[in-house]
ChimeraX commands (.cxc) that place a marker at each C-alpha (Angstrom):
marker #1 position -38.54,102.44,35.78 radius 0.5
marker #1 position -38.92,105.95,37.12 radius 0.5
marker #1 position -36.73,109.05,36.87 radius 0.5
marker #1 position -35.33,111.37,39.54 radius 0.5
marker #1 position -33.01,114.37,39.57 radius 0.5
marker #1 position -30.78,115.44,42.47 radius 0.5
marker #1 position -28.95,118.66,43.36 radius 0.5
marker #1 position -31.63,121.15,42.31 radius 0.5
marker #1 position -30.73,123.96,41.71 radius 0.5
marker #1 position -27.36,123.08,40.25 radius 0.5
marker #1 position -24.55,125.41,39.21 radius 0.5
marker #1 position -23.67,126.21,35.61 radius 0.5
marker #1 position -22.60,123.33,33.39 radius 0.5
marker #1 position -20.49,123.22,30.24 radius 0.5
marker #1 position -23.15,124.00,27.63 radius 0.5
marker #1 position -26.31,125.74,28.89 radius 0.5
marker #1 position -27.17,128.84,30.85 radius 0.5
marker #1 position -28.68,128.07,34.30 radius 0.5
marker #1 position -32.19,129.23,33.31 radius 0.5
marker #1 position -32.03,127.55,29.91 radius 0.5
marker #1 position -31.42,124.14,31.45 radius 0.5
marker #1 position -34.73,123.82,33.38 radius 0.5
marker #1 position -36.75,124.87,30.31 radius 0.5
marker #1 position -34.94,122.35,28.14 radius 0.5
marker #1 position -35.28,119.62,30.77 radius 0.5
marker #1 position -39.03,120.14,31.10 radius 0.5
marker #1 position -39.40,119.97,27.31 radius 0.5
marker #1 position -37.22,116.85,27.11 radius 0.5
marker #1 position -39.23,115.07,29.81 radius 0.5
marker #1 position -42.43,115.86,27.94 radius 0.5
marker #1 position -40.94,114.60,24.67 radius 0.5
marker #1 position -39.76,111.45,26.44 radius 0.5
marker #1 position -43.19,110.69,27.87 radius 0.5
marker #1 position -41.90,110.98,31.44 radius 0.5
marker #1 position -45.06,112.40,32.99 radius 0.5
marker #1 position -43.80,112.57,36.56 radius 0.5
marker #1 position -40.20,112.69,37.72 radius 0.5
marker #1 position -38.90,113.61,41.18 radius 0.5
marker #1 position -36.67,116.62,41.80 radius 0.5
marker #1 position -34.70,116.50,45.05 radius 0.5
marker #1 position -34.15,120.08,46.16 radius 0.5
marker #1 position -31.36,121.92,48.02 radius 0.5
marker #1 position -33.18,125.13,49.03 radius 0.5
marker #1 position -30.05,126.56,50.65 radius 0.5
marker #1 position -28.66,127.18,47.16 radius 0.5
marker #1 position -31.54,129.50,46.23 radius 0.5
marker #1 position -30.80,133.22,46.50 radius 0.5
marker #1 position -32.65,136.47,45.86 radius 0.5
marker #1 position -30.38,137.08,42.86 radius 0.5
marker #1 position -31.37,134.10,40.70 radius 0.5
marker #1 position -34.45,132.51,39.16 radius 0.5
marker #1 position -34.00,129.14,40.89 radius 0.5
marker #1 position -37.22,129.29,42.90 radius 0.5
marker #1 position -39.20,130.06,39.75 radius 0.5
marker #1 position -37.45,127.25,37.88 radius 0.5
marker #1 position -38.34,124.79,40.65 radius 0.5
marker #1 position -41.95,125.99,40.57 radius 0.5
marker #1 position -41.94,125.32,36.82 radius 0.5
marker #1 position -40.98,121.70,37.45 radius 0.5
marker #1 position -44.00,121.35,39.74 radius 0.5
marker #1 position -46.33,123.06,37.26 radius 0.5
marker #1 position -45.17,120.58,34.62 radius 0.5
marker #1 position -46.44,117.74,36.84 radius 0.5
marker #1 position -43.21,116.70,38.54 radius 0.5
marker #1 position -42.75,116.34,42.28 radius 0.5
marker #1 position -40.43,118.04,44.76 radius 0.5
marker #1 position -38.63,116.36,47.65 radius 0.5
marker #1 position -35.89,116.95,50.22 radius 0.5
marker #1 position -32.13,116.69,49.57 radius 0.5
marker #1 position -31.06,118.80,52.61 radius 0.5
marker #1 position -30.78,122.56,52.38 radius 0.5
marker #1 position -27.01,122.69,51.88 radius 0.5
marker #1 position -26.24,119.29,50.29 radius 0.5
marker #1 position -24.59,118.00,53.46 radius 0.5
marker #1 position -22.62,114.75,53.62 radius 0.5
marker #1 position -23.75,112.71,56.64 radius 0.5
marker #1 position -20.39,111.04,57.24 radius 0.5
marker #1 position -18.76,114.50,57.56 radius 0.5
marker #1 position -21.07,116.10,60.16 radius 0.5
marker #1 position -23.02,115.16,63.28 radius 0.5
marker #1 position -26.45,113.55,63.12 radius 0.5
marker #1 position -27.99,116.59,64.82 radius 0.5
marker #1 position -26.46,119.00,62.29 radius 0.5
marker #1 position -27.60,116.78,59.44 radius 0.5
marker #1 position -31.16,116.61,60.75 radius 0.5
marker #1 position -31.15,120.39,61.17 radius 0.5
marker #1 position -30.21,120.70,57.49 radius 0.5
marker #1 position -33.10,118.39,56.58 radius 0.5
marker #1 position -35.43,120.56,58.68 radius 0.5
marker #1 position -34.25,123.72,56.93 radius 0.5
marker #1 position -35.10,122.17,53.57 radius 0.5
marker #1 position -38.49,120.97,54.85 radius 0.5
marker #1 position -39.37,124.49,55.97 radius 0.5
marker #1 position -38.92,125.71,52.40 radius 0.5
marker #1 position -40.52,122.69,50.71 radius 0.5
marker #1 position -43.46,121.62,52.81 radius 0.5
marker #1 position -46.16,123.91,51.45 radius 0.5
marker #1 position -44.96,123.86,47.83 radius 0.5
marker #1 position -47.17,122.33,45.12 radius 0.5
marker #1 position -46.41,118.67,44.39 radius 0.5
marker #1 position -44.31,118.24,47.54 radius 0.5
marker #1 position -43.65,114.65,48.61 radius 0.5
marker #1 position -42.38,113.56,52.06 radius 0.5
marker #1 position -39.31,111.87,50.61 radius 0.5
marker #1 position -35.70,112.46,51.55 radius 0.5
marker #1 position -32.60,111.48,49.58 radius 0.5
marker #1 position -29.16,111.41,51.15 radius 0.5
marker #1 position -26.67,113.64,49.30 radius 0.5
marker #1 position -23.88,111.54,47.75 radius 0.5
marker #1 position -26.06,108.50,48.74 radius 0.5
marker #1 position -24.03,108.68,51.98 radius 0.5
marker #1 position -26.09,107.19,54.82 radius 0.5
marker #1 position -23.33,107.42,57.41 radius 0.5
marker #1 position -20.96,104.90,55.83 radius 0.5
marker #1 position -19.36,102.91,58.72 radius 0.5
marker #1 position -20.99,104.88,61.57 radius 0.5
marker #1 position -24.05,102.81,62.48 radius 0.5
marker #1 position -24.92,104.97,65.50 radius 0.5
marker #1 position -25.12,108.07,63.31 radius 0.5
marker #1 position -26.94,106.16,60.58 radius 0.5
marker #1 position -29.58,104.91,62.99 radius 0.5
marker #1 position -29.99,108.33,64.62 radius 0.5
marker #1 position -30.78,109.86,61.25 radius 0.5
marker #1 position -33.06,106.98,60.29 radius 0.5
marker #1 position -34.99,107.51,63.54 radius 0.5
marker #1 position -35.10,111.25,62.82 radius 0.5
marker #1 position -36.53,110.66,59.36 radius 0.5
marker #1 position -39.22,108.43,60.86 radius 0.5
marker #1 position -40.20,111.09,63.42 radius 0.5
marker #1 position -40.51,113.61,60.60 radius 0.5
marker #1 position -42.65,111.31,58.46 radius 0.5
marker #1 position -40.00,111.16,55.73 radius 0.5
marker #1 position -39.08,108.06,53.76 radius 0.5
marker #1 position -35.67,107.39,52.25 radius 0.5
marker #1 position -35.81,108.28,48.54 radius 0.5
marker #1 position -34.27,105.13,47.14 radius 0.5
marker #1 position -32.05,104.89,44.04 radius 0.5
marker #1 position -31.14,101.79,42.03 radius 0.5
marker #1 position -29.75,102.95,38.66 radius 0.5
marker #1 position -26.72,105.24,38.57 radius 0.5
marker #1 position -24.12,105.99,35.88 radius 0.5
marker #1 position -22.60,109.16,37.38 radius 0.5
marker #1 position -23.92,111.79,35.00 radius 0.5
marker #1 position -22.52,114.36,37.46 radius 0.5
marker #1 position -19.01,113.07,36.70 radius 0.5
marker #1 position -19.61,113.24,32.96 radius 0.5
marker #1 position -20.67,116.83,33.54 radius 0.5
marker #1 position -17.47,117.51,35.51 radius 0.5
marker #1 position -15.42,116.12,32.64 radius 0.5
marker #1 position -17.31,118.28,30.13 radius 0.5
marker #1 position -16.83,121.41,32.25 radius 0.5
marker #1 position -13.11,120.73,32.52 radius 0.5
marker #1 position -12.84,120.10,28.76 radius 0.5
marker #1 position -14.70,123.32,27.94 radius 0.5
marker #1 position -12.52,125.33,30.34 radius 0.5
marker #1 position -9.41,123.91,28.63 radius 0.5
marker #1 position -10.69,124.75,25.16 radius 0.5
marker #1 position -10.93,121.09,24.14 radius 0.5
marker #1 position -13.35,120.01,21.43 radius 0.5
marker #1 position -16.09,117.56,22.35 radius 0.5
marker #1 position -18.12,115.36,20.03 radius 0.5
marker #1 position -21.75,116.10,20.93 radius 0.5
marker #1 position -23.09,112.89,19.40 radius 0.5
marker #1 position -20.44,110.79,21.11 radius 0.5
marker #1 position -21.29,112.37,24.48 radius 0.5
marker #1 position -24.97,111.60,23.94 radius 0.5
marker #1 position -24.18,108.00,23.02 radius 0.5
marker #1 position -21.91,107.52,26.03 radius 0.5
marker #1 position -24.53,108.94,28.40 radius 0.5
marker #1 position -27.35,106.83,26.98 radius 0.5
marker #1 position -25.31,103.65,26.72 radius 0.5
marker #1 position -24.02,103.97,30.29 radius 0.5
marker #1 position -27.48,104.40,31.82 radius 0.5
marker #1 position -29.03,101.57,29.80 radius 0.5
marker #1 position -26.18,99.30,30.90 radius 0.5
marker #1 position -26.61,100.43,34.51 radius 0.5
marker #1 position -30.36,99.72,34.36 radius 0.5
marker #1 position -29.76,96.18,33.14 radius 0.5
marker #1 position -26.98,95.66,35.69 radius 0.5
marker #1 position -29.30,96.79,38.49 radius 0.5
marker #1 position -32.13,94.60,37.22 radius 0.5
marker #1 position -29.84,91.56,37.27 radius 0.5
marker #1 position -28.55,92.46,40.74 radius 0.5
marker #1 position -32.09,92.91,42.08 radius 0.5
marker #1 position -33.20,89.56,40.69 radius 0.5
marker #1 position -30.16,87.85,42.27 radius 0.5
marker #1 position -30.75,89.64,45.56 radius 0.5
marker #1 position -34.54,89.80,45.93 radius 0.5
marker #1 position -35.70,87.14,43.52 radius 0.5
marker #1 position -37.83,89.66,41.66 radius 0.5
marker #1 position -37.65,92.80,39.54 radius 0.5
marker #1 position -38.59,95.91,41.55 radius 0.5
marker #1 position -39.37,99.26,39.96 radius 0.5
marker #1 position -35.98,100.74,39.16 radius 0.5
marker #1 position -35.26,104.35,40.15 radius 0.5
marker #1 position -32.86,106.23,37.90 radius 0.5
marker #1 position -30.56,108.75,39.59 radius 0.5
marker #1 position -29.78,111.75,37.42 radius 0.5
marker #1 position -28.77,115.27,38.39 radius 0.5
marker #1 position -29.94,118.63,37.11 radius 0.5
marker #1 position -27.05,118.67,34.63 radius 0.5
marker #1 position -26.78,120.07,31.13 radius 0.5
marker #1 position -26.14,116.54,29.89 radius 0.5
marker #1 position -29.35,115.20,31.42 radius 0.5
marker #1 position -31.36,118.11,30.00 radius 0.5
marker #1 position -29.93,117.59,26.52 radius 0.5
marker #1 position -30.17,113.81,26.35 radius 0.5
marker #1 position -32.80,112.45,28.76 radius 0.5
marker #1 position -35.29,112.07,25.91 radius 0.5
marker #1 position -32.72,109.99,23.99 radius 0.5
marker #1 position -32.17,107.90,27.11 radius 0.5
marker #1 position -35.89,107.29,27.57 radius 0.5
marker #1 position -36.22,106.21,23.93 radius 0.5
marker #1 position -33.29,103.80,24.30 radius 0.5
marker #1 position -34.71,102.32,27.50 radius 0.5
marker #1 position -38.09,101.76,25.86 radius 0.5
marker #1 position -36.38,100.11,22.89 radius 0.5
marker #1 position -34.57,97.87,25.38 radius 0.5
marker #1 position -37.90,96.72,26.84 radius 0.5
marker #1 position -38.29,99.06,29.83 radius 0.5
marker #1 position -41.56,100.73,30.80 radius 0.5
marker #1 position -41.41,104.22,32.30 radius 0.5
marker #1 position -43.73,104.83,35.25 radius 0.5
marker #1 position -44.36,107.73,37.63 radius 0.5
marker #1 position -42.28,108.22,40.74 radius 0.5
marker #1 position -45.45,107.83,42.83 radius 0.5
marker #1 position -45.80,104.32,41.41 radius 0.5
marker #1 position -42.14,103.59,42.04 radius 0.5
marker #1 position -42.36,104.56,45.70 radius 0.5
marker #1 position -45.26,102.15,46.16 radius 0.5
marker #1 position -42.90,99.27,45.37 radius 0.5
marker #1 position -41.81,97.39,48.54 radius 0.5
marker #1 position -38.15,98.20,47.81 radius 0.5
marker #1 position -38.89,101.81,48.79 radius 0.5
marker #1 position -39.54,100.73,52.39 radius 0.5
marker #1 position -36.66,98.28,52.76 radius 0.5
marker #1 position -33.97,99.23,55.30 radius 0.5
marker #1 position -30.65,97.47,54.66 radius 0.5
marker #1 position -28.49,96.75,57.70 radius 0.5
marker #1 position -24.98,96.91,56.28 radius 0.5
marker #1 position -21.45,97.57,57.52 radius 0.5
marker #1 position -20.97,100.40,55.01 radius 0.5
marker #1 position -24.13,102.43,54.37 radius 0.5
marker #1 position -23.39,104.16,51.07 radius 0.5
marker #1 position -24.60,103.52,47.53 radius 0.5
marker #1 position -27.81,102.47,45.83 radius 0.5
marker #1 position -30.59,100.58,47.58 radius 0.5
marker #1 position -29.92,97.50,45.47 radius 0.5
marker #1 position -26.21,97.55,46.28 radius 0.5
marker #1 position -26.84,97.79,50.00 radius 0.5
marker #1 position -29.48,95.04,49.96 radius 0.5
marker #1 position -27.02,92.84,48.04 radius 0.5
marker #1 position -24.29,93.59,50.59 radius 0.5
marker #1 position -26.66,92.66,53.41 radius 0.5
marker #1 position -27.23,89.29,51.73 radius 0.5
marker #1 position -23.57,88.82,50.70 radius 0.5
marker #1 position -24.41,88.89,46.97 radius 0.5
marker #1 position -21.33,89.51,44.83 radius 0.5
marker #1 position -20.70,91.76,41.82 radius 0.5
marker #1 position -22.59,94.76,43.26 radius 0.5
marker #1 position -20.91,97.72,41.52 radius 0.5
marker #1 position -21.53,98.99,38.01 radius 0.5
marker #1 position -18.06,99.50,36.57 radius 0.5
marker #1 position -18.63,102.89,34.93 radius 0.5
marker #1 position -19.25,104.47,38.33 radius 0.5
marker #1 position -15.51,104.00,38.89 radius 0.5
marker #1 position -14.09,107.44,38.08 radius 0.5
marker #1 position -10.96,106.01,36.45 radius 0.5
marker #1 position -13.08,103.98,34.06 radius 0.5
marker #1 position -15.44,106.89,33.39 radius 0.5
marker #1 position -12.63,109.37,32.78 radius 0.5
marker #1 position -10.93,107.03,30.31 radius 0.5
marker #1 position -14.17,106.47,28.39 radius 0.5
marker #1 position -14.86,110.20,28.21 radius 0.5
marker #1 position -11.36,110.93,26.92 radius 0.5
marker #1 position -11.43,108.15,24.34 radius 0.5
marker #1 position -14.94,108.66,23.02 radius 0.5
marker #1 position -15.89,112.31,23.54 radius 0.5
marker #1 position -12.73,114.43,23.31 radius 0.5
marker #1 position -11.37,115.41,19.92 radius 0.5
marker #1 position -7.90,116.77,19.13 radius 0.5
marker link #1:1,2 radius 0.2
marker link #1:2,3 radius 0.2
marker link #1:3,4 radius 0.2
marker link #1:4,5 radius 0.2
marker link #1:5,6 radius 0.2
marker link #1:6,7 radius 0.2
marker link #1:7,8 radius 0.2
marker link #1:8,9 radius 0.2
marker link #1:9,10 radius 0.2
marker link #1:10,11 radius 0.2
marker link #1:11,12 radius 0.2
marker link #1:12,13 radius 0.2
marker link #1:13,14 radius 0.2
marker link #1:14,15 radius 0.2
marker link #1:15,16 radius 0.2
marker link #1:16,17 radius 0.2
marker link #1:17,18 radius 0.2
marker link #1:18,19 radius 0.2
marker link #1:19,20 radius 0.2
marker link #1:20,21 radius 0.2
marker link #1:21,22 radius 0.2
marker link #1:22,23 radius 0.2
marker link #1:23,24 radius 0.2
marker link #1:24,25 radius 0.2
marker link #1:25,26 radius 0.2
marker link #1:26,27 radius 0.2
marker link #1:27,28 radius 0.2
marker link #1:28,29 radius 0.2
marker link #1:29,30 radius 0.2
marker link #1:30,31 radius 0.2
marker link #1:31,32 radius 0.2
marker link #1:32,33 radius 0.2
marker link #1:33,34 radius 0.2
marker link #1:34,35 radius 0.2
marker link #1:35,36 radius 0.2
marker link #1:36,37 radius 0.2
marker link #1:37,38 radius 0.2
marker link #1:38,39 radius 0.2
marker link #1:39,40 radius 0.2
marker link #1:40,41 radius 0.2
marker link #1:41,42 radius 0.2
marker link #1:42,43 radius 0.2
marker link #1:43,44 radius 0.2
marker link #1:44,45 radius 0.2
marker link #1:45,46 radius 0.2
marker link #1:46,47 radius 0.2
marker link #1:47,48 radius 0.2
marker link #1:48,49 radius 0.2
marker link #1:49,50 radius 0.2
marker link #1:50,51 radius 0.2
marker link #1:51,52 radius 0.2
marker link #1:52,53 radius 0.2
marker link #1:53,54 radius 0.2
marker link #1:54,55 radius 0.2
marker link #1:55,56 radius 0.2
marker link #1:56,57 radius 0.2
marker link #1:57,58 radius 0.2
marker link #1:58,59 radius 0.2
marker link #1:59,60 radius 0.2
marker link #1:60,61 radius 0.2
marker link #1:61,62 radius 0.2
marker link #1:62,63 radius 0.2
marker link #1:63,64 radius 0.2
marker link #1:64,65 radius 0.2
marker link #1:65,66 radius 0.2
marker link #1:66,67 radius 0.2
marker link #1:67,68 radius 0.2
marker link #1:68,69 radius 0.2
marker link #1:69,70 radius 0.2
marker link #1:70,71 radius 0.2
marker link #1:71,72 radius 0.2
marker link #1:72,73 radius 0.2
marker link #1:73,74 radius 0.2
marker link #1:74,75 radius 0.2
marker link #1:75,76 radius 0.2
marker link #1:76,77 radius 0.2
marker link #1:77,78 radius 0.2
marker link #1:78,79 radius 0.2
marker link #1:79,80 radius 0.2
marker link #1:80,81 radius 0.2
marker link #1:81,82 radius 0.2
marker link #1:82,83 radius 0.2
marker link #1:83,84 radius 0.2
marker link #1:84,85 radius 0.2
marker link #1:85,86 radius 0.2
marker link #1:86,87 radius 0.2
marker link #1:87,88 radius 0.2
marker link #1:88,89 radius 0.2
marker link #1:89,90 radius 0.2
marker link #1:90,91 radius 0.2
marker link #1:91,92 radius 0.2
marker link #1:92,93 radius 0.2
marker link #1:93,94 radius 0.2
marker link #1:94,95 radius 0.2
marker link #1:95,96 radius 0.2
marker link #1:96,97 radius 0.2
marker link #1:97,98 radius 0.2
marker link #1:98,99 radius 0.2
marker link #1:99,100 radius 0.2
marker link #1:100,101 radius 0.2
marker link #1:101,102 radius 0.2
marker link #1:102,103 radius 0.2
marker link #1:103,104 radius 0.2
marker link #1:104,105 radius 0.2
marker link #1:105,106 radius 0.2
marker link #1:106,107 radius 0.2
marker link #1:107,108 radius 0.2
marker link #1:108,109 radius 0.2
marker link #1:109,110 radius 0.2
marker link #1:110,111 radius 0.2
marker link #1:111,112 radius 0.2
marker link #1:112,113 radius 0.2
marker link #1:113,114 radius 0.2
marker link #1:114,115 radius 0.2
marker link #1:115,116 radius 0.2
marker link #1:116,117 radius 0.2
marker link #1:117,118 radius 0.2
marker link #1:118,119 radius 0.2
marker link #1:119,120 radius 0.2
marker link #1:120,121 radius 0.2
marker link #1:121,122 radius 0.2
marker link #1:122,123 radius 0.2
marker link #1:123,124 radius 0.2
marker link #1:124,125 radius 0.2
marker link #1:125,126 radius 0.2
marker link #1:126,127 radius 0.2
marker link #1:127,128 radius 0.2
marker link #1:128,129 radius 0.2
marker link #1:129,130 radius 0.2
marker link #1:130,131 radius 0.2
marker link #1:131,132 radius 0.2
marker link #1:132,133 radius 0.2
marker link #1:133,134 radius 0.2
marker link #1:134,135 radius 0.2
marker link #1:135,136 radius 0.2
marker link #1:136,137 radius 0.2
marker link #1:137,138 radius 0.2
marker link #1:138,139 radius 0.2
marker link #1:139,140 radius 0.2
marker link #1:140,141 radius 0.2
marker link #1:141,142 radius 0.2
marker link #1:142,143 radius 0.2
marker link #1:143,144 radius 0.2
marker link #1:144,145 radius 0.2
marker link #1:145,146 radius 0.2
marker link #1:146,147 radius 0.2
marker link #1:147,148 radius 0.2
marker link #1:148,149 radius 0.2
marker link #1:149,150 radius 0.2
marker link #1:150,151 radius 0.2
marker link #1:151,152 radius 0.2
marker link #1:152,153 radius 0.2
marker link #1:153,154 radius 0.2
marker link #1:154,155 radius 0.2
marker link #1:155,156 radius 0.2
marker link #1:156,157 radius 0.2
marker link #1:157,158 radius 0.2
marker link #1:158,159 radius 0.2
marker link #1:159,160 radius 0.2
marker link #1:160,161 radius 0.2
marker link #1:161,162 radius 0.2
marker link #1:162,163 radius 0.2
marker link #1:163,164 radius 0.2
marker link #1:164,165 radius 0.2
marker link #1:165,166 radius 0.2
marker link #1:166,167 radius 0.2
marker link #1:167,168 radius 0.2
marker link #1:168,169 radius 0.2
marker link #1:169,170 radius 0.2
marker link #1:170,171 radius 0.2
marker link #1:171,172 radius 0.2
marker link #1:172,173 radius 0.2
marker link #1:173,174 radius 0.2
marker link #1:174,175 radius 0.2
marker link #1:175,176 radius 0.2
marker link #1:176,177 radius 0.2
marker link #1:177,178 radius 0.2
marker link #1:178,179 radius 0.2
marker link #1:179,180 radius 0.2
marker link #1:180,181 radius 0.2
marker link #1:181,182 radius 0.2
marker link #1:182,183 radius 0.2
marker link #1:183,184 radius 0.2
marker link #1:184,185 radius 0.2
marker link #1:185,186 radius 0.2
marker link #1:186,187 radius 0.2
marker link #1:187,188 radius 0.2
marker link #1:188,189 radius 0.2
marker link #1:189,190 radius 0.2
marker link #1:190,191 radius 0.2
marker link #1:191,192 radius 0.2
marker link #1:192,193 radius 0.2
marker link #1:193,194 radius 0.2
marker link #1:194,195 radius 0.2
marker link #1:195,196 radius 0.2
marker link #1:196,197 radius 0.2
marker link #1:197,198 radius 0.2
marker link #1:198,199 radius 0.2
marker link #1:199,200 radius 0.2
marker link #1:200,201 radius 0.2
marker link #1:201,202 radius 0.2
marker link #1:202,203 radius 0.2
marker link #1:203,204 radius 0.2
marker link #1:204,205 radius 0.2
marker link #1:205,206 radius 0.2
marker link #1:206,207 radius 0.2
marker link #1:207,208 radius 0.2
marker link #1:208,209 radius 0.2
marker link #1:209,210 radius 0.2
marker link #1:210,211 radius 0.2
marker link #1:211,212 radius 0.2
marker link #1:212,213 radius 0.2
marker link #1:213,214 radius 0.2
marker link #1:214,215 radius 0.2
marker link #1:215,216 radius 0.2
marker link #1:216,217 radius 0.2
marker link #1:217,218 radius 0.2
marker link #1:218,219 radius 0.2
marker link #1:219,220 radius 0.2
marker link #1:220,221 radius 0.2
marker link #1:221,222 radius 0.2
marker link #1:222,223 radius 0.2
marker link #1:223,224 radius 0.2
marker link #1:224,225 radius 0.2
marker link #1:225,226 radius 0.2
marker link #1:226,227 radius 0.2
marker link #1:227,228 radius 0.2
marker link #1:228,229 radius 0.2
marker link #1:229,230 radius 0.2
marker link #1:230,231 radius 0.2
marker link #1:231,232 radius 0.2
marker link #1:232,233 radius 0.2
marker link #1:233,234 radius 0.2
marker link #1:234,235 radius 0.2
marker link #1:235,236 radius 0.2
marker link #1:236,237 radius 0.2
marker link #1:237,238 radius 0.2
marker link #1:238,239 radius 0.2
marker link #1:239,240 radius 0.2
marker link #1:240,241 radius 0.2
marker link #1:241,242 radius 0.2
marker link #1:242,243 radius 0.2
marker link #1:243,244 radius 0.2
marker link #1:244,245 radius 0.2
marker link #1:245,246 radius 0.2
marker link #1:246,247 radius 0.2
marker link #1:247,248 radius 0.2
marker link #1:248,249 radius 0.2
marker link #1:249,250 radius 0.2
marker link #1:250,251 radius 0.2
marker link #1:251,252 radius 0.2
marker link #1:252,253 radius 0.2
marker link #1:253,254 radius 0.2
marker link #1:254,255 radius 0.2
marker link #1:255,256 radius 0.2
marker link #1:256,257 radius 0.2
marker link #1:257,258 radius 0.2
marker link #1:258,259 radius 0.2
marker link #1:259,260 radius 0.2
marker link #1:260,261 radius 0.2
marker link #1:261,262 radius 0.2
marker link #1:262,263 radius 0.2
marker link #1:263,264 radius 0.2
marker link #1:264,265 radius 0.2
marker link #1:265,266 radius 0.2
marker link #1:266,267 radius 0.2
marker link #1:267,268 radius 0.2
marker link #1:268,269 radius 0.2
marker link #1:269,270 radius 0.2
marker link #1:270,271 radius 0.2
marker link #1:271,272 radius 0.2
marker link #1:272,273 radius 0.2
marker link #1:273,274 radius 0.2
marker link #1:274,275 radius 0.2
marker link #1:275,276 radius 0.2
marker link #1:276,277 radius 0.2
marker link #1:277,278 radius 0.2
marker link #1:278,279 radius 0.2
marker link #1:279,280 radius 0.2
marker link #1:280,281 radius 0.2
view
């Protein structure tokens, strides 16, 4: 299993200041023994009035790698293929000469065009011409939605149980990892290197070391992202009717394998769990 973080730099969360979060995340990754994670960058969010560029450089100095997530975090199904590729190019211009850059691209929202195969294939061809590979994901438990719930609770003055939030985060990602492992074995007949999708959230910064410890206790081995992207699953190109979701989900859909969705990625389920387990009267 390897770790990756999307939406860098990300806006303020419920608990930490924007510049505090990268420092804490770097420390947590070191504590967790995660020597090399991938950070997928949106350079269009960087301004002259923040420290985001320096924070991203700190990730690279700590041994982690930087990759493309479009400049503006565009959703492919909402814009033209040409506009989307232009947004990729804008991010590449900023990224390409940075230390620890990798020629990987991850679709924002994991949206690869959804039902529009013409647009999907145009972008796939564009990625190939640019020498970029699709930055695959297999394990997701929607930490970004947990963050949204925490931000809303803080804004409303609601009390949150810190330990319960940690336990919900860790439990959800361990469950998702095992769900994805089972789905991969049913779909591919083997266990590929799993790729965890996290975001540059306060929750991830506070609890990723707890998550890594729980995964190791569950029998998982943490590897570098470079090793993960050498797994054949990184080069697989699913041909599906609806191109959206994790690599394992789309490969399973291509092969008509059932039970493809981890239930806690359903926002209704996630919201109920957060309310029941984290919020306090």
